[in-house]
Phi, psi and omega in degrees: 000130180243130180235139177220133180254128181237137168260109192266115170246014182213175182271138175233170181246137176234087185066236179277352184266142169254126189230150168225149179190166177285331183212141179220143175237118180259129184228140172245116182285170183298331180274005178091000180289129179266125182234136177235125176261129182242143182216129174085118178050048183287135173221123183230134177219148174246015181094343179239319179242137177240132181233135171241150179193181177279326178207160183203159174234127181248123173259096192297316184296316182279349182059046179240141178227141176237135185234142182232138170067125177053050183280132176229131182239138176229130176209107184053238181270001183263134173232154179212150176221160178175182180273331182214143177222132170247125184233122174252110183294318182298326183261349183068026184264125175232130176237123181249128185233136176091102181050048184286136179224131177233127182232130180253014180094340180239328181221158182235130180246127179236145179191172174292325182216128176237129177246123184246118177262092191298316183291332179268353182056046178226157176211145173242150179229138184225129174087116176050052184284132175223126175235134180233150178198170186301307180266340187291330188076232178229129178244131179234158179175187179252344179213139179217146174236120176259127180241105182294328180293320177275345185065038187230157173234122182251122185238130176231174180065088178058048180284148178210135173252131177230127177229157172254117182243110177058036180086353179254141177276139177238126179235144176230128175235156180190178174291325179218141174236134175232132183241130177255099193293323181289334182260001184052048186227143177229147177234128177250125187238126176084110178053046180292136181222125176247136179230140167232089192303315184292337176269356186053042185246127175226148176221133179234147178192167175286330185218131182226133176246133181237122179252100190297315183293324180274352185052054184226143178232143171239136179238128184229140178090086178050052180287143177223133176242134174238129181213171178304333179289336181144201182241133180229146175211168182177195180273325183212141180226149172232129179244127177250134178246157173222110184054036177090346179269152176292123182254317181203155177222128178238133178239131177239127176087113175052048178292131179221150178193157175227115182251138176240105184277330176202193183291341188244347185242130174232144180230124172241148185219160174213135180194173175283326181221151177214140178228123179254130173251136182239157174258104182296147179169192179301322175236096183301127182248145175288124182261318183203160175221122180246116177255136179217149180087087180048060184276140176231127181234131179231116180245128181237127177241122181252128177231183179293324187268322183200166176244128180250141178228128178239126178238128181232134170239139181193173175285324178222138176224131177239128176251133175249140183240148176226121182054037177084354181253144179292122185255320185210144177236127177238132181226145175207156182091092179051059185279134173223152180203157175225151179223136178213155175211155178216151180131186182230143175281146176250144179288000000 
């Protein structure tokens, strides 16, 4: 065994690595393995990746380096930090442990442990995963896979997306979340649930697509929406937002709904398609409802004196609302209707 202690005020070479440090101990093991221990203001580079830390161990023959305490990594536009780093130059494998952070210039990934496969342009994150980005908002979970070739982040184990839209928080949870960062798109798979708490708005479906830049959502697989306006369901839904407020809702296939406009009026409908228009604002109001394709509308108004029921069937029915109240109903195409009332007038 050969040991040499160096006080480095200059650059030295350790195999493929160029290193500087305040103190170095060079050792050759019995099997011929060359090991260099570095301490204080450590800086190591292989010409592509540069790492700084408080101390490090270089295995020159294997081209492996381990770094401890205050670890900082730089590679092109990518930076990383953590408490410990293991780097294998031949395989391009980097594992960061302890308050691990990986930043690509557009988004930041945090976790207990991040493994970066440089040559494959992939990274995995494990434990208390948090990813943030300009359009992404904040994504949390327990496991994540970043795929640079696909430009995607796949999150499992209690994944959640949280964004602030127009002062309102928007959250999406599911069994799996996948984000396509270049397309500003997210996909929620399995028991997808969207919430907008201040709007008392929830949407559930088996599959949900979120287009962040367009402020648009698609719900597929038994979608159901619940809002102050009522409950709606169908085969496929599209939700449009404007600055975080509900702007429009479209339902395709077996559209059904029950609307409660006030304490005394309820409206239920059935049609092949339905389109809701809203007036965005502090309190988003329903502006219109267009039903098409064998539409059936049933409106019931209950009062102290009597209860009135109006049923209309037609190919198309349009309802107009004013200040949240139904103002006008227009129907065309094989229109039929019934009207009934029950109760007693009071003097």
